[in-house]
N, CA, C and O atoms as CSV, one atom per row, in Angstrom:
chain,resi,resn,atom,element,x,y,z
A,1,UNK,N,N,-127.659,-9.421,68.552
A,1,UNK,CA,C,-127.679,-8.005,68.278
A,1,UNK,C,C,-129.098,-7.489,68.067
A,1,UNK,O,O,-129.432,-6.371,68.458
A,2,UNK,N,N,-129.892,-8.290,67.465
A,2,UNK,CA,C,-131.266,-7.853,67.189
A,2,UNK,C,C,-132.061,-7.611,68.455
A,2,UNK,O,O,-132.999,-6.814,68.456
A,3,UNK,N,N,-131.698,-8.286,69.531
A,3,UNK,CA,C,-132.502,-8.222,70.754
A,3,UNK,C,C,-131.893,-7.346,71.844
A,3,UNK,O,O,-132.511,-7.152,72.891
A,4,UNK,N,N,-130.713,-6.823,71.622
A,4,UNK,CA,C,-130.042,-6.060,72.666
A,4,UNK,C,C,-130.625,-4.656,72.798
A,4,UNK,O,O,-130.479,-3.835,71.894
A,5,UNK,N,N,-131.291,-4.378,73.933
A,5,UNK,CA,C,-131.870,-3.046,74.100
A,5,UNK,C,C,-130.802,-1.983,74.395
A,5,UNK,O,O,-131.067,-0.791,74.240
A,6,UNK,N,N,-129.628,-2.389,74.808
A,6,UNK,CA,C,-128.578,-1.436,75.164
A,6,UNK,C,C,-127.619,-1.124,74.016
A,6,UNK,O,O,-126.805,-0.206,74.124
A,7,UNK,N,N,-127.704,-1.866,72.934
A,7,UNK,CA,C,-126.781,-1.684,71.823
A,7,UNK,C,C,-126.939,-0.288,71.215
A,7,UNK,O,O,-128.041,0.112,70.839
A,8,UNK,N,N,-125.842,0.437,71.124
A,8,UNK,CA,C,-125.857,1.772,70.536
A,8,UNK,C,C,-125.190,1.788,69.170
A,8,UNK,O,O,-125.460,2.669,68.353
A,9,UNK,N,N,-124.326,0.826,68.924
A,9,UNK,CA,C,-123.610,0.748,67.658
A,9,UNK,C,C,-122.562,-0.337,67.725
A,9,UNK,O,O,-122.389,-1.000,68.747
A,10,UNK,N,N,-121.865,-0.505,66.612
A,10,UNK,CA,C,-120.847,-1.543,66.515
A,10,UNK,C,C,-119.576,-0.929,65.937
A,10,UNK,O,O,-119.628,-0.129,65.003
A,11,UNK,N,N,-118.447,-1.309,66.499
A,11,UNK,CA,C,-117.144,-0.926,65.974
A,11,UNK,C,C,-116.572,-2.168,65.304
A,11,UNK,O,O,-116.337,-3.186,65.954
A,12,UNK,N,N,-116.351,-2.071,63.996
A,12,UNK,CA,C,-115.817,-3.205,63.252
A,12,UNK,C,C,-114.345,-2.950,62.956
A,12,UNK,O,O,-113.986,-1.914,62.396
A,13,UNK,N,N,-113.497,-3.901,63.336
A,13,UNK,CA,C,-112.055,-3.791,63.136
A,13,UNK,C,C,-111.646,-4.505,61.858
A,13,UNK,O,O,-112.029,-5.650,61.618
A,14,UNK,N,N,-110.856,-3.805,61.038
A,14,UNK,CA,C,-110.344,-4.379,59.794
A,14,UNK,C,C,-108.868,-4.031,59.700
A,14,UNK,O,O,-108.480,-2.885,59.929
A,15,UNK,N,N,-108.052,-5.008,59.367
A,15,UNK,CA,C,-106.613,-4.806,59.199
A,15,UNK,C,C,-106.381,-3.935,57.964
A,15,UNK,O,O,-106.792,-4.295,56.861
A,16,UNK,N,N,-105.728,-2.802,58.150
A,16,UNK,CA,C,-105.527,-1.853,57.053
A,16,UNK,C,C,-104.627,-2.385,55.948
A,16,UNK,O,O,-104.612,-1.843,54.843
A,17,UNK,N,N,-103.879,-3.438,56.238
A,17,UNK,CA,C,-102.948,-3.978,55.242
A,17,UNK,C,C,-103.620,-4.912,54.246
A,17,UNK,O,O,-103.019,-5.299,53.244
A,18,UNK,N,N,-104.870,-5.273,54.528
A,18,UNK,CA,C,-105.575,-6.233,53.682
A,18,UNK,C,C,-106.921,-5.671,53.243
A,18,UNK,O,O,-107.524,-4.854,53.938
A,19,UNK,N,N,-107.378,-6.117,52.089
A,19,UNK,CA,C,-108.720,-5.742,51.649
A,19,UNK,C,C,-109.743,-6.377,52.578
A,19,UNK,O,O,-109.487,-7.437,53.150
A,20,UNK,N,N,-110.898,-5.743,52.734
A,20,UNK,CA,C,-111.959,-6.339,53.559
A,20,UNK,C,C,-112.345,-7.713,53.016
A,20,UNK,O,O,-112.386,-7.931,51.805
A,21,UNK,N,N,-112.623,-8.624,53.927
A,21,UNK,CA,C,-113.037,-9.971,53.540
A,21,UNK,C,C,-114.530,-9.974,53.225
A,21,UNK,O,O,-115.238,-9.003,53.491
A,22,UNK,N,N,-114.985,-11.068,52.662
A,22,UNK,CA,C,-116.423,-11.234,52.435
A,22,UNK,C,C,-117.179,-11.146,53.760
A,22,UNK,O,O,-118.267,-10.574,53.820
A,23,UNK,N,N,-116.602,-11.710,54.818
A,23,UNK,CA,C,-117.237,-11.643,56.140
A,23,UNK,C,C,-117.365,-10.197,56.616
A,23,UNK,O,O,-118.392,-9.815,57.179
A,24,UNK,N,N,-116.317,-9.389,56.390
A,24,UNK,CA,C,-116.377,-7.974,56.762
A,24,UNK,C,C,-117.530,-7.291,56.043
A,24,UNK,O,O,-118.322,-6.579,56.660
A,25,UNK,N,N,-117.620,-7.510,54.747
A,25,UNK,CA,C,-118.672,-6.893,53.948
A,25,UNK,C,C,-120.055,-7.379,54.372
A,25,UNK,O,O,-120.995,-6.589,54.455
A,26,UNK,N,N,-120.179,-8.673,54.637
A,26,UNK,CA,C,-121.470,-9.221,55.064
A,26,UNK,C,C,-121.903,-8.625,56.396
A,26,UNK,O,O,-123.081,-8.322,56.586
A,27,UNK,N,N,-120.964,-8.457,57.315
A,27,UNK,CA,C,-121.303,-7.880,58.621
A,27,UNK,C,C,-121.786,-6.444,58.460
A,27,UNK,O,O,-122.797,-6.066,59.053
A,28,UNK,N,N,-121.087,-5.643,57.673
A,28,UNK,CA,C,-121.532,-4.262,57.473
A,28,UNK,C,C,-122.893,-4.207,56.799
A,28,UNK,O,O,-123.725,-3.371,57.151
A,29,UNK,N,N,-123.129,-5.085,55.839
A,29,UNK,CA,C,-124.438,-5.143,55.184
A,29,UNK,C,C,-125.527,-5.534,56.176
A,29,UNK,O,O,-126.617,-4.962,56.166
A,30,UNK,N,N,-125.232,-6.507,57.033
A,30,UNK,CA,C,-126.173,-6.951,58.060
A,30,UNK,C,C,-126.520,-5.795,58.997
A,30,UNK,O,O,-127.690,-5.554,59.297
A,31,UNK,N,N,-125.490,-5.085,59.453
A,31,UNK,CA,C,-125.709,-3.958,60.357
A,31,UNK,C,C,-126.522,-2.860,59.676
A,31,UNK,O,O,-127.395,-2.249,60.293
A,32,UNK,N,N,-126.229,-2.616,58.406
A,32,UNK,CA,C,-126.974,-1.599,57.662
A,32,UNK,C,C,-128.440,-1.998,57.508
A,32,UNK,O,O,-129.332,-1.160,57.642
A,33,UNK,N,N,-128.688,-3.275,57.229
A,33,UNK,CA,C,-130.070,-3.751,57.104
A,33,UNK,C,C,-130.843,-3.571,58.405
A,33,UNK,O,O,-132.026,-3.232,58.395
A,34,UNK,N,N,-130.159,-3.804,59.525
A,34,UNK,CA,C,-130.802,-3.632,60.827
A,34,UNK,C,C,-130.933,-2.159,61.199
A,34,UNK,O,O,-131.785,-1.789,62.006
A,35,UNK,N,N,-130.091,-1.329,60.610
A,35,UNK,CA,C,-130.082,0.090,60.971
A,35,UNK,C,C,-129.179,0.396,62.149
A,35,UNK,O,O,-129.327,1.438,62.788
A,36,UNK,N,N,-128.240,-0.501,62.448
A,36,UNK,CA,C,-127.318,-0.311,63.568
A,36,UNK,C,C,-126.178,0.610,63.122
A,36,UNK,O,O,-125.507,0.307,62.135
A,37,UNK,N,N,-125.944,1.713,63.816
A,37,UNK,CA,C,-124.807,2.561,63.469
A,37,UNK,C,C,-123.501,1.790,63.605
A,37,UNK,O,O,-123.332,0.995,64.529
A,38,UNK,N,N,-122.588,2.029,62.686
A,38,UNK,CA,C,-121.321,1.307,62.748
A,38,UNK,C,C,-120.157,2.235,62.431
A,38,UNK,O,O,-120.284,3.200,61.677
A,39,UNK,N,N,-119.034,1.909,63.026
A,39,UNK,CA,C,-117.774,2.612,62.802
A,39,UNK,C,C,-116.785,1.559,62.332
A,39,UNK,O,O,-116.674,0.490,62.932
A,40,UNK,N,N,-116.072,1.860,61.268
A,40,UNK,CA,C,-115.039,0.948,60.776
A,40,UNK,C,C,-113.694,1.485,61.245
A,40,UNK,O,O,-113.354,2.643,61.005
A,41,UNK,N,N,-112.935,0.626,61.918
A,41,UNK,CA,C,-111.609,0.999,62.400
A,41,UNK,C,C,-110.576,0.190,61.623
A,41,UNK,O,O,-110.581,-1.040,61.646
A,42,UNK,N,N,-109.689,0.908,60.934
A,42,UNK,CA,C,-108.605,0.244,60.212
A,42,UNK,C,C,-107.414,0.135,61.150
A,42,UNK,O,O,-106.761,1.129,61.467
A,43,UNK,N,N,-107.148,-1.069,61.582
A,43,UNK,CA,C,-106.079,-1.311,62.542
A,43,UNK,C,C,-104.728,-1.399,61.837
A,43,UNK,O,O,-104.646,-1.528,60.615
A,44,UNK,N,N,-103.684,-1.325,62.640
A,44,UNK,CA,C,-102.293,-1.476,62.184
A,44,UNK,C,C,-101.918,-0.452,61.127
A,44,UNK,O,O,-101.138,-0.748,60.222
A,45,UNK,N,N,-102.472,0.760,61.239
A,45,UNK,CA,C,-102.176,1.801,60.266
A,45,UNK,C,C,-100.696,2.181,60.334
A,45,UNK,O,O,-100.149,2.698,59.360
A,46,UNK,N,N,-100.047,1.934,61.463
A,46,UNK,CA,C,-98.621,2.231,61.615
A,46,UNK,C,C,-97.753,1.335,60.737
A,46,UNK,O,O,-96.587,1.653,60.503
A,47,UNK,N,N,-98.290,0.239,60.255
A,47,UNK,CA,C,-97.539,-0.685,59.399
A,47,UNK,C,C,-97.444,-0.172,57.965
A,47,UNK,O,O,-96.669,-0.700,57.167
A,48,UNK,N,N,-98.233,0.860,57.634
A,48,UNK,CA,C,-98.196,1.446,56.294
A,48,UNK,C,C,-97.333,2.701,56.310
A,48,UNK,O,O,-97.259,3.400,57.321
A,49,UNK,N,N,-96.686,2.979,55.194
A,49,UNK,CA,C,-95.938,4.227,55.062
A,49,UNK,C,C,-96.929,5.385,55.140
A,49,UNK,O,O,-98.082,5.253,54.730
A,50,UNK,N,N,-96.476,6.510,55.664
A,50,UNK,CA,C,-97.358,7.669,55.833
A,50,UNK,C,C,-98.040,8.052,54.524
A,50,UNK,O,O,-99.214,8.423,54.529
A,51,UNK,N,N,-97.332,7.971,53.414
A,51,UNK,CA,C,-97.898,8.331,52.112
A,51,UNK,C,C,-98.943,7.326,51.641
A,51,UNK,O,O,-99.769,7.649,50.786
A,52,UNK,N,N,-98.918,6.116,52.187
A,52,UNK,CA,C,-99.880,5.076,51.803
A,52,UNK,C,C,-101.163,5.116,52.633
A,52,UNK,O,O,-102.213,4.665,52.175
A,53,UNK,N,N,-101.083,5.644,53.824
A,53,UNK,CA,C,-102.191,5.533,54.782
A,53,UNK,C,C,-103.476,6.196,54.293
A,53,UNK,O,O,-104.515,5.537,54.248
A,54,UNK,N,N,-103.441,7.467,53.928
A,54,UNK,CA,C,-104.664,8.179,53.523
A,54,UNK,C,C,-105.284,7.553,52.278
A,54,UNK,O,O,-106.494,7.328,52.264
A,55,UNK,N,N,-104.505,7.259,51.224
A,55,UNK,CA,C,-105.123,6.601,50.065
A,55,UNK,C,C,-105.704,5.228,50.413
A,55,UNK,O,O,-106.710,4.813,49.838
A,56,UNK,N,N,-105.074,4.536,51.345
A,56,UNK,CA,C,-105.573,3.205,51.734
A,56,UNK,C,C,-106.910,3.333,52.456
A,56,UNK,O,O,-107.805,2.515,52.243
A,57,UNK,N,N,-107.057,4.336,53.298
A,57,UNK,CA,C,-108.326,4.571,53.986
A,57,UNK,C,C,-109.425,4.801,52.948
A,57,UNK,O,O,-110.500,4.208,53.037
A,58,UNK,N,N,-109.158,5.654,51.974
A,58,UNK,CA,C,-110.142,5.935,50.925
A,58,UNK,C,C,-110.456,4.685,50.106
A,58,UNK,O,O,-111.609,4.434,49.755
A,59,UNK,N,N,-109.424,3.911,49.810
A,59,UNK,CA,C,-109.624,2.688,49.028
A,59,UNK,C,C,-110.529,1.701,49.764
A,59,UNK,O,O,-111.469,1.161,49.180
A,60,UNK,N,N,-110.246,1.467,51.045
A,60,UNK,CA,C,-111.052,0.522,51.819
A,60,UNK,C,C,-112.466,1.053,52.017
A,60,UNK,O,O,-113.429,0.292,51.940
A,61,UNK,N,N,-112.598,2.349,52.270
A,61,UNK,CA,C,-113.934,2.941,52.397
A,61,UNK,C,C,-114.726,2.695,51.120
A,61,UNK,O,O,-115.904,2.344,51.177
A,62,UNK,N,N,-114.086,2.877,49.970
A,62,UNK,CA,C,-114.752,2.628,48.694
A,62,UNK,C,C,-115.144,1.180,48.520
A,62,UNK,O,O,-116.241,0.886,48.045
A,63,UNK,N,N,-114.257,0.267,48.899
A,63,UNK,CA,C,-114.565,-1.162,48.797
A,63,UNK,C,C,-115.759,-1.541,49.670
A,63,UNK,O,O,-116.543,-2.423,49.319
A,64,UNK,N,N,-115.887,-0.864,50.811
A,64,UNK,CA,C,-116.980,-1.161,51.741
A,64,UNK,C,C,-118.242,-0.355,51.429
A,64,UNK,O,O,-119.311,-0.630,51.974
A,65,UNK,N,N,-118.113,0.617,50.569
A,65,UNK,CA,C,-119.272,1.436,50.232
A,65,UNK,C,C,-119.665,2.410,51.330
A,65,UNK,O,O,-120.843,2.730,51.491
A,66,UNK,N,N,-118.679,2.880,52.085
A,66,UNK,CA,C,-118.929,3.861,53.136
A,66,UNK,C,C,-118.074,5.095,52.872
A,66,UNK,O,O,-117.118,5.041,52.098
A,67,UNK,N,N,-118.420,6.202,53.515
A,67,UNK,CA,C,-117.638,7.417,53.367
A,67,UNK,C,C,-116.352,7.357,54.177
A,67,UNK,O,O,-116.269,6.653,55.184
A,68,UNK,N,N,-115.353,8.103,53.726
A,68,UNK,CA,C,-114.075,8.159,54.451
A,68,UNK,C,C,-114.267,8.551,55.916
A,68,UNK,O,O,-113.528,8.093,56.787
A,69,UNK,N,N,-115.272,9.409,56.187
A,69,UNK,CA,C,-115.493,9.887,57.553
A,69,UNK,C,C,-116.000,8.785,58.481
A,69,UNK,O,O,-115.975,8.944,59.702
A,70,UNK,N,N,-116.461,7.671,57.912
A,70,UNK,CA,C,-116.940,6.548,58.719
A,70,UNK,C,C,-115.808,5.572,59.046
A,70,UNK,O,O,-116.012,4.594,59.766
A,71,UNK,N,N,-114.625,5.841,58.517
A,71,UNK,CA,C,-113.475,4.959,58.706
A,71,UNK,C,C,-112.425,5.686,59.527
A,71,UNK,O,O,-112.035,6.808,59.203
A,72,UNK,N,N,-111.970,5.040,60.591
A,72,UNK,CA,C,-110.965,5.639,61.466
A,72,UNK,C,C,-109.679,4.825,61.375
A,72,UNK,O,O,-109.655,3.660,61.775
A,73,UNK,N,N,-108.603,5.431,60.850
A,73,UNK,CA,C,-107.313,4.737,60.874
A,73,UNK,C,C,-106.787,4.716,62.306
A,73,UNK,O,O,-106.859,5.720,63.015
A,74,UNK,N,N,-106.257,3.566,62.727
A,74,UNK,CA,C,-105.900,3.394,64.132
A,74,UNK,C,C,-104.630,2.568,64.283
A,74,UNK,O,O,-104.377,1.638,63.516
A,75,UNK,N,N,-103.843,2.925,65.281
A,75,UNK,CA,C,-102.663,2.144,65.644
A,75,UNK,C,C,-102.603,1.994,67.158
A,75,UNK,O,O,-102.545,2.984,67.888
A,76,UNK,N,N,-102.616,0.769,67.613
A,76,UNK,CA,C,-102.465,0.514,69.047
A,76,UNK,C,C,-101.035,0.803,69.488
A,76,UNK,O,O,-100.792,1.100,70.658
A,77,UNK,N,N,-100.097,0.718,68.563
A,77,UNK,CA,C,-98.683,0.939,68.883
A,77,UNK,C,C,-98.389,2.421,69.083
A,77,UNK,O,O,-97.786,2.806,70.085
A,78,UNK,N,N,-98.810,3.252,68.135
A,78,UNK,CA,C,-98.488,4.681,68.198
A,78,UNK,C,C,-99.586,5.529,68.833
A,78,UNK,O,O,-99.346,6.670,69.228
A,79,UNK,N,N,-100.782,4.972,68.929
A,79,UNK,CA,C,-101.913,5.722,69.463
A,79,UNK,C,C,-102.629,6.562,68.415
A,79,UNK,O,O,-103.577,7.281,68.731
A,80,UNK,N,N,-102.175,6.472,67.164
A,80,UNK,CA,C,-102.821,7.227,66.085
A,80,UNK,C,C,-104.294,6.831,66.004
A,80,UNK,O,O,-104.620,5.644,65.973
A,81,UNK,N,N,-105.174,7.817,65.970
A,81,UNK,CA,C,-106.600,7.570,65.860
A,81,UNK,C,C,-107.306,7.295,67.168
A,81,UNK,O,O,-108.527,7.139,67.197
A,82,UNK,N,N,-106.553,7.236,68.249
A,82,UNK,CA,C,-107.141,6.917,69.557
A,82,UNK,C,C,-108.208,7.929,69.966
A,82,UNK,O,O,-109.304,7.554,70.383
A,83,UNK,N,N,-107.880,9.211,69.843
A,83,UNK,CA,C,-108.837,10.240,70.243
A,83,UNK,C,C,-110.072,10.232,69.353
A,83,UNK,O,O,-111.192,10.375,69.844
A,84,UNK,N,N,-109.878,10.066,68.056
A,84,UNK,CA,C,-111.001,10.017,67.121
A,84,UNK,C,C,-111.915,8.839,67.424
A,84,UNK,O,O,-113.138,8.970,67.390
A,85,UNK,N,N,-111.320,7.692,67.718
A,85,UNK,CA,C,-112.112,6.509,68.052
A,85,UNK,C,C,-112.863,6.718,69.361
A,85,UNK,O,O,-114.042,6.377,69.463
A,86,UNK,N,N,-112.192,7.270,70.351
A,86,UNK,CA,C,-112.846,7.527,71.641
A,86,UNK,C,C,-114.029,8.478,71.465
A,86,UNK,O,O,-115.092,8.255,72.044
A,87,UNK,N,N,-113.854,9.528,70.676
A,87,UNK,CA,C,-114.943,10.473,70.423
A,87,UNK,C,C,-116.104,9.807,69.703
A,87,UNK,O,O,-117.267,10.044,70.029
A,88,UNK,N,N,-115.782,8.970,68.719
A,88,UNK,CA,C,-116.834,8.279,67.969
A,88,UNK,C,C,-117.615,7.330,68.868
A,88,UNK,O,O,-118.839,7.243,68.767
A,89,UNK,N,N,-116.917,6.624,69.741
A,89,UNK,CA,C,-117.588,5.697,70.654
A,89,UNK,C,C,-118.452,6.471,71.653
A,89,UNK,O,O,-119.589,6.083,71.923
A,90,UNK,N,N,-117.917,7.553,72.195
A,90,UNK,CA,C,-118.707,8.370,73.130
A,90,UNK,C,C,-119.951,8.928,72.452
A,90,UNK,O,O,-121.012,9.012,73.070
A,91,UNK,N,N,-119.825,9.306,71.199
A,91,UNK,CA,C,-120.972,9.803,70.452
A,91,UNK,C,C,-122.028,8.718,70.274
A,91,UNK,O,O,-123.224,8.983,70.399
A,92,UNK,N,N,-121.583,7.490,69.979
A,92,UNK,CA,C,-122.530,6.373,69.852
A,92,UNK,C,C,-123.241,6.095,71.169
A,92,UNK,O,O,-124.456,5.898,71.203
A,93,UNK,N,N,-122.477,6.082,72.243
A,93,UNK,CA,C,-123.041,5.771,73.557
A,93,UNK,C,C,-124.062,6.833,73.975
A,93,UNK,O,O,-125.040,6.526,74.656
A,94,UNK,N,N,-123.834,8.064,73.570
A,94,UNK,CA,C,-124.729,9.160,73.948
A,94,UNK,C,C,-126.049,9.130,73.175
A,94,UNK,O,O,-127.018,9.769,73.585
A,95,UNK,N,N,-126.093,8.410,72.087
A,95,UNK,CA,C,-127.289,8.353,71.251
A,95,UNK,C,C,-128.335,7.430,71.875
A,95,UNK,O,O,-127.997,6.520,72.632
A,96,UNK,N,N,-129.598,7.667,71.555
A,96,UNK,CA,C,-130.616,6.701,71.990
A,96,UNK,C,C,-130.384,5.385,71.261
A,96,UNK,O,O,-129.700,5.338,70.239
A,97,UNK,N,N,-130.951,4.341,71.790
A,97,UNK,CA,C,-130.830,3.030,71.151
A,97,UNK,C,C,-131.262,3.111,69.700
A,97,UNK,O,O,-132.236,3.794,69.386
A,98,UNK,N,N,-130.570,2.440,68.825
A,98,UNK,CA,C,-130.931,2.424,67.406
A,98,UNK,C,C,-132.320,1.825,67.216
A,98,UNK,O,O,-132.998,2.099,66.226
A,99,UNK,N,N,-132.731,1.009,68.173
A,99,UNK,CA,C,-134.073,0.422,68.106
A,99,UNK,C,C,-135.140,1.504,68.211
A,99,UNK,O,O,-136.170,1.435,67.540
A,100,UNK,N,N,-134.892,2.509,69.059
A,100,UNK,CA,C,-135.851,3.608,69.223
A,100,UNK,C,C,-135.934,4.442,67.961
A,100,UNK,O,O,-137.003,4.941,67.607
A,101,UNK,N,N,-134.796,4.594,67.274
A,101,UNK,CA,C,-134.765,5.400,66.061
A,101,UNK,C,C,-135.497,4.722,64.906
A,101,UNK,O,O,-136.024,5.394,64.019
A,102,UNK,N,N,-135.528,3.383,64.919
A,102,UNK,CA,C,-136.183,2.650,63.826
A,102,UNK,C,C,-137.611,2.277,64.159
A,102,UNK,O,O,-138.343,1.790,63.296
A,103,UNK,N,N,-138.019,2.500,65.403
A,103,UNK,CA,C,-139.384,2.125,65.811
A,103,UNK,C,C,-140.423,3.100,65.298
A,103,UNK,O,O,-141.614,2.925,65.555
């Protein structure tokens, strides 16, 4: 990742039913240290009751130390969050390399 001139950002997938692992936290910290933009996608959001989903997003965002707006709830089954994720990825791709921003 440190050497990739084409890297625009990273999408990190986390299962919404479980708390982030130490590895999840370490990866986000690593990306933050490098200055790489990152998007957190909470997968399997369809497995949670509708009333549980929004509080769970906030809870996981808090555990990771990121804002709710940096976390996208997503379901491959229902398509929930698909458009938001696509927009976020397109926005990352449109940005100059993070290397240029930190140079």
